[in-house]
N, C-alpha and C positions, 0 to 999 in steps of 0.2 A: 559552533553550530554543527549539528549532526542531522543528516537526512535519512529517513527510513523509507524504503520502498515497501509498501504494504500490499498484500494480496487479500482481496475480499471475495469470498465465495458465498453466493446467495442463489438458491433455486427459487425462481419466480413462482408465485402461487403455491407455496409450500409452507408447512408449519416448522420446517427445519430451521433452527436459528442461524443467523448470519455468522460466518466464521472469518476471523482476521488472523493474518500471520505476517511476520516480518520476513521478507525475502532477502533483503540486503540492507546494510547500513554503510554510510560513508560520510566523510566531512567535506566532500567535493560535490557541489551542485551540478556541474557539467557531467560528472560520472553518474550521478543519480539520474539525470535526465536521459542519458544514453542507455542506461540499464532499463529504465522505464520504457523507453521506445522499443528496445529489443523484446522485452517481455510482452508488450502490447501487440507487437507484430507477430510473435510466435504463438500466442494464445489463441486457440480455436474455440474454446468453450464460451458460450454466451453467459454462463453463470459465474465467470471469474473476471474480475477487474483489478487493475493495479493503479496505485496513486502514491504520491510522495507526501510524507509528513515531516515537517522540520521541527527541530526541538533545540532549545538553547540551554537547557539544564538549570534555568532559574527556578523552576518548579517541577514537580513530578509529572511525567507524561502519562495521562490517563486516556485511553482510547474508548470513548463512549459512543461515537458516531463517526461516519465517514466525514473527513474534513476536506476532501478534494472537490 
């Protein structure tokens, strides 16, 4: 199992499309949660959110919407 810490950038009330980016990947859930907590505490922008996506490689990972 692998965990991706995803960054979502979305300006509210804007026509700019939502942007997603992988900030970190790890196979350790505790490490993923710690990194997520740190990023969430340090982020000052209301337009940026972080969340964890887990993937087990049984099928391709396709990011079509926020899963958190």
